[in-house]
C-alpha positions in Angstrom: -20.8 9.9 93.3 -17.7 8.0 93.8 -15.6 5.2 92.2 -13.8 2.9 94.6 -10.5 1.2 93.9 -10.7 -2.5 92.9 -10.4 -4.1 96.4 -12.9 -1.8 98.0 -15.2 -2.1 95.0 -15.3 -5.8 96.0 -16.3 -7.3 92.7 -19.2 -4.9 92.3 -20.9 -5.6 95.6 -20.8 -1.9 96.6 -22.0 -0.6 93.2 -25.1 1.5 93.4 -24.9 1.5 97.2 -24.1 4.4 99.5 -21.0 5.0 101.5 -20.4 7.6 104.2 -17.3 9.7 103.7 -15.7 11.6 106.6 -13.2 14.4 106.6 -12.5 17.8 108.0 -15.1 17.3 110.8 -17.8 16.8 108.1 -19.5 13.9 106.5 -21.3 13.2 103.2 -23.2 10.3 101.8 -22.3 9.3 98.2 -23.3 6.5 95.8 -20.7 4.2 94.5 -21.2 4.2 90.7 -17.9 2.7 89.3 -14.6 1.0 90.0 -11.3 2.8 89.7 -9.4 -0.2 88.4 -6.2 -0.7 90.4 -5.1 -3.9 88.6 -5.4 -3.0 84.9 -4.7 0.0 82.8 -2.8 1.5 79.9 -5.0 -0.2 77.2 -7.9 0.8 75.0 -10.5 -0.6 77.5 -9.1 1.9 80.1 -8.6 4.8 77.7 -4.8 4.2 78.0 -5.0 5.6 81.6 -2.6 4.1 84.2 -4.1 1.9 86.9 -5.5 3.7 90.0 -3.7 3.5 93.3 -4.9 1.0 95.8 -7.3 2.1 98.6 -8.7 5.3 97.0 -12.0 7.0 96.7 -12.3 8.8 93.4 -15.1 11.3 94.3 -17.0 13.8 92.3 -16.4 17.5 92.8 -19.6 17.8 94.8 -18.4 15.4 97.4 -15.1 17.3 97.9 -16.9 20.6 98.1 -19.3 19.2 100.7 -16.3 18.2 102.8 -14.5 21.5 102.3 -11.8 20.6 99.8 -9.4 17.8 99.0 -8.1 16.0 102.1 -7.4 12.6 103.7 -10.7 10.9 104.4 -12.1 7.7 105.8 -15.3 6.0 104.8 -17.8 3.3 105.8 -20.7 1.5 104.3 -23.9 3.5 104.8 
């Protein structure tokens, strides 16, 4: 499972759809389940967390383990 930053989330158009994530010579297919808001933050609606950076994939531990650890990745719609 992954959350995409606001621009990549594309107003929810990728929610509950799969993306392919590539890194370290491996690939994994993961479902987009949320937006990592890169425009808002630091309020009650966002649990007082700062906004996410732009252009990020916030992936579950299982995704990173399948790729062999944290690394620079690229992705595409599945």
